[in-house]
C-alpha positions in Angstrom: 206.1 229.8 220.7 206.8 226.7 219.2 206.3 227.1 215.5 203.5 224.2 215.0 201.0 227.0 216.8 202.3 229.9 214.6 198.6 229.3 212.5 196.9 230.4 215.7 198.3 233.8 215.5 197.5 234.4 211.8 195.6 237.5 211.0 191.8 237.0 210.2 190.1 239.3 207.7 186.0 239.3 208.1 183.5 239.7 205.6 183.7 243.6 205.7 187.5 244.0 205.5 188.1 244.3 209.2 191.2 242.8 210.2 191.8 240.8 213.5 195.1 240.2 214.8 194.8 236.3 215.7 192.3 233.2 215.1 191.0 233.5 218.8 188.0 234.8 220.0 186.7 235.0 223.6 183.3 233.2 223.8 180.4 235.3 225.3 180.1 233.8 229.0 177.2 234.4 231.2 179.2 235.9 234.2 176.3 237.0 236.6 178.1 240.1 237.8 176.4 243.6 236.3 174.2 245.0 239.1 170.6 244.1 239.5 169.3 246.8 237.2 172.0 245.4 234.4 173.9 248.4 234.6 178.1 247.6 234.3 179.9 246.4 237.6 183.9 247.1 238.7 183.7 243.4 239.3 182.4 242.9 235.3 185.2 245.0 234.0 188.1 243.7 235.7 187.0 240.2 234.5 186.8 241.3 230.4 189.8 243.1 230.7 191.8 240.3 232.1 189.7 237.6 229.3 190.2 240.1 226.3 193.8 240.9 226.5 195.2 238.4 224.2 192.3 237.4 221.5 191.6 239.2 218.1 187.8 239.0 218.7 186.1 239.8 222.4 182.4 239.1 222.5 180.4 240.0 225.8 177.9 238.3 228.0 174.9 238.4 226.4 173.1 241.8 226.9 169.3 241.7 227.2 167.4 244.1 224.7 164.1 244.6 226.6 163.1 244.2 230.4 161.0 241.5 228.9 164.1 239.3 227.8 165.8 239.0 231.0 167.1 235.6 231.3 169.9 235.8 233.9 170.3 237.2 237.0 173.4 239.4 237.0 172.8 240.3 233.0 174.0 243.2 231.7 171.5 245.4 229.9 171.4 247.5 226.5 167.5 248.4 227.2 168.2 252.2 227.9 170.3 255.2 226.5 171.6 255.4 230.5 173.2 252.3 230.0 175.4 253.4 227.4 178.0 255.1 230.0 178.7 252.0 231.9 178.6 249.9 227.9 181.0 252.7 227.2 183.5 251.2 229.9 183.2 248.0 229.0 184.4 248.6 225.5 187.0 250.5 226.3 188.5 247.7 228.8 187.6 245.2 225.8 189.6 246.9 223.5 192.4 247.8 225.7 195.4 245.5 224.0 194.0 245.4 220.6 190.8 243.0 220.4 187.9 243.8 218.6 184.9 244.5 221.0 182.0 242.9 220.1 178.3 243.3 222.4 176.3 240.1 222.4 172.5 241.6 221.7 169.9 239.1 223.2 166.3 238.1 224.1 165.7 235.1 226.6 162.3 234.5 225.4 160.8 231.5 226.7 163.9 231.4 229.0 163.5 234.8 230.4 162.8 234.1 234.1 160.1 235.6 235.3 161.0 236.9 238.7 163.6 239.1 236.9 161.0 240.5 234.7 158.2 243.4 235.0 154.9 241.6 236.1 157.0 238.3 236.6 156.0 237.7 232.8 157.8 235.4 230.3 156.6 235.2 226.7 158.1 233.4 223.6 156.9 232.3 220.2 154.2 229.8 221.8 152.8 228.9 225.0 155.3 226.3 226.8 156.5 225.4 230.3 160.0 225.5 230.5 163.0 225.8 233.6 165.8 228.0 232.7 169.0 228.8 234.6 168.8 228.8 238.0 165.2 228.0 238.4 164.5 225.3 240.9 160.8 225.0 238.7 159.5 225.2 235.4 157.7 228.4 234.6 154.7 229.0 232.3 155.3 230.6 229.1 152.5 232.8 227.6 153.0 233.7 223.3 154.7 236.9 222.6 151.8 238.9 220.5 152.4 240.6 217.2 152.9 243.8 218.9 155.6 242.9 221.0 157.5 240.9 218.2 157.5 244.3 216.1 159.0 246.1 219.4 161.7 243.2 220.1 162.7 243.5 216.6 162.7 247.3 216.7 164.9 246.7 220.7 167.7 244.8 218.2 167.8 248.0 216.4 168.1 250.3 219.3 170.4 248.2 221.1 172.8 248.4 217.9 172.8 252.3 217.8 173.5 252.2 221.8 176.7 249.8 221.1 178.0 252.0 218.5 178.0 254.9 220.3 179.0 253.0 223.3 182.4 252.3 221.2 182.0 248.9 220.4 183.4 247.6 217.3 180.1 245.3 216.3 177.2 243.4 217.6 176.6 239.8 217.7 173.0 238.7 217.1 172.3 235.6 219.9 170.3 233.3 217.9 171.4 230.3 219.5 171.1 228.3 222.9 167.4 228.2 222.8 166.4 231.4 223.1 164.0 234.1 221.7 165.6 233.9 217.5 166.5 230.4 218.1 162.9 229.5 219.3 161.6 231.3 216.4 163.4 228.9 214.2 162.6 225.9 216.4 159.6 223.5 215.6 159.9 222.7 219.6 159.2 226.2 220.5 157.5 227.8 217.4 154.0 226.2 216.9 152.5 229.5 215.4 150.1 229.4 212.7 150.6 233.1 211.8 153.1 234.4 209.6 155.9 234.0 212.1 155.5 230.5 212.2 154.4 229.9 208.5 158.0 231.2 208.1 160.1 230.6 211.1 163.0 232.0 209.7 161.4 235.4 209.4 162.0 236.6 212.7 165.8 236.1 212.6 165.8 237.7 209.3 164.0 240.7 210.4 166.3 241.0 213.5 168.9 241.0 210.9 167.5 243.6 209.0 167.0 246.1 212.0 170.6 245.6 213.0 171.8 246.3 209.7 169.7 249.5 209.2 170.9 250.7 212.7 174.7 250.3 211.7 174.1 252.4 208.3 172.6 255.0 210.6 174.9 255.2 213.3 177.7 253.3 212.7 180.9 252.9 209.8 181.1 250.2 207.6 183.9 248.9 209.7 181.3 248.0 211.9 181.0 244.4 212.8 177.9 242.2 212.6 177.9 238.6 213.7 175.4 236.1 214.1 175.2 233.3 216.7 173.1 229.5 216.1 172.8 226.3 217.6 172.8 223.6 214.8 170.9 220.7 216.4 168.2 220.2 219.2 167.2 217.1 220.9 163.8 217.7 220.8 161.9 215.8 217.8 160.2 217.8 216.4 163.4 220.4 216.7 166.0 221.9 215.1 167.9 219.3 212.6 170.9 220.0 210.4 168.8 220.1 207.2 167.1 223.2 208.9 170.3 224.8 209.7 171.4 224.1 205.9 168.6 225.7 205.0 169.3 228.7 207.4 172.8 229.3 206.7 171.4 229.4 203.3 169.6 232.7 204.3 172.0 234.2 206.7 175.1 234.1 203.8 172.8 236.2 201.9 172.5 239.1 204.7 175.1 241.4 205.3 176.8 239.5 208.5 180.5 239.5 208.9 180.7 236.4 210.8 179.0 233.2 211.7 179.3 231.7 215.4 178.2 228.3 215.8 177.2 227.6 219.4 178.7 224.1 220.1 179.6 222.2 223.5 182.2 220.1 221.4 183.7 221.8 218.8 183.9 218.3 216.9 180.2 216.8 217.7 178.7 214.8 215.2 175.4 215.1 213.9 172.8 213.6 215.7 170.1 211.8 213.4 169.0 212.8 209.5 170.9 212.0 206.3 173.9 214.1 207.8 174.1 211.5 210.7 177.5 210.9 212.1 179.2 213.8 210.4 180.7 216.4 212.1 178.5 219.3 212.4 181.4 221.9 211.9 182.1 220.5 208.1 178.6 220.6 207.2 178.3 224.0 207.9 181.6 225.2 206.8 180.6 223.5 203.6 177.2 225.0 203.2 178.8 229.0 204.0 180.9 227.6 201.4 183.8 230.4 201.7 181.0 233.6 202.2 181.3 234.4 205.7 184.0 233.4 208.3 183.0 230.9 210.6 183.7 230.7 214.6 183.6 227.8 216.2 184.1 226.7 219.8 183.1 223.9 222.1 185.5 222.2 225.1 188.7 223.2 223.8 190.9 223.2 226.8 194.5 222.9 225.3 196.8 224.4 222.8 196.9 221.2 220.9 192.9 221.3 221.1 193.0 224.6 219.4 195.6 224.0 216.8 193.6 221.0 215.4 190.1 222.5 215.3 191.8 225.7 213.0 193.9 223.4 211.4 191.4 220.6 210.1 190.0 223.7 207.8 186.1 223.7 209.2 186.7 227.4 210.9 188.6 230.3 210.4 188.7 231.2 214.3 188.1 229.0 217.3 186.2 230.8 220.5 187.7 230.2 224.1 184.9 229.8 226.6 185.7 227.8 230.0 189.2 227.6 229.6 189.2 231.3 229.8 187.6 231.0 233.2 190.4 228.4 234.2 193.2 230.7 232.7 192.9 233.9 231.0 196.8 233.8 230.0 195.7 230.9 228.0 196.9 232.6 224.6 199.9 234.6 226.0 201.2 230.9 227.4 201.0 229.7 223.6 202.3 232.9 222.4 205.4 232.5 224.9 205.9 229.1 224.3 204.8 228.1 227.9 201.5 226.0 226.3 202.7 223.4 229.3 201.7 225.7 232.0 197.9 226.4 231.1 195.4 225.7 233.6 193.4 223.1 231.9 191.7 221.9 235.4 189.2 223.1 237.6 190.4 223.4 241.8 188.2 224.7 244.1 191.1 225.2 246.4 193.1 227.9 244.6 193.4 230.9 246.6 193.2 233.6 243.5 189.6 231.5 242.2 191.2 232.2 239.0 190.5 236.2 239.1 186.9 235.4 238.8 183.8 237.9 239.9 182.8 236.3 243.3 179.4 235.0 241.7 180.9 233.5 239.2 183.5 231.4 241.2 180.3 230.0 243.1 178.9 228.9 240.0 182.0 227.1 238.9 182.2 225.4 242.2 178.4 224.4 242.2 179.1 222.4 238.9 177.0 225.0 236.9 179.4 224.7 233.7 180.8 221.3 233.2 185.0 221.4 233.8 187.6 219.5 233.7 188.7 218.6 237.2 191.7 218.4 239.0 
């Protein structure tokens, strides 16, 4: 290994004392490869086995906690106890080479796709019309009821219990990317006048509490709880860095073991407000104040980009997303001094199709995920 990359392979200790073997995480990526009923497929297992083998922390694709929350075709489910058998196999392949296996638990909220949900339904904090994932037309969203809010909070707890029973090392609460938890925080999505609107952080905090309680009842102290969030929205009103500052102040008071900021570009800058033109990760890391490790992510396609992200000191780990679709040996190539052999570009003529499930390959070929091209 080139000595300059040694820092990427230093161990990381999470808030609960669990040690990770290096500073790399596998970012959660939508693979659309589970069976239609949400159970785990063979293609999905091989995909996750290959991409988990070298990271310290492996995070699964977003897994829906209720049928109403299903936001992708081929999305894995953690809704029922019958899902545990397949999830156990998934956890096993993710942990095969020493990674800690994390199940990302998720509810699509307004972005749940009606054709995939019971009764062709979609519910978010407030009524809205929105176009999601692979839809060709927008769909109408109703307001989620008070009873459903409480049921959903409980569902996150039940999903945590199932993750523990399946052998996962932890869960990541998906509070990012304009899905349900994010929607409650966002003034763009949440226009309620009840308690869930007057305190836009209440839903997220109660989900964290439900997950924490499930850990206490069904797992040990080493069970990891992470939380993913998106720091800024393009809409006005929407989530601003000032709102994110307040959110982080609440998150660091919770028994979370890491935070994971969702960014399309790891060095992206704040759009507007008093923090305009400052890197988001710089602000977030400062606000965390050393209380919890931060995982960054966004458009890292080379060894030097990964190194820069860590060496600038604004995150403890770097998550790899799209580059792991292109090259699941990204980390081992750095470790073996072959970083110049990393596949940094998408080439639709590659015969091996990057060892991706067929449906995911088609997504890349259709340009769904922005990629450097050959």
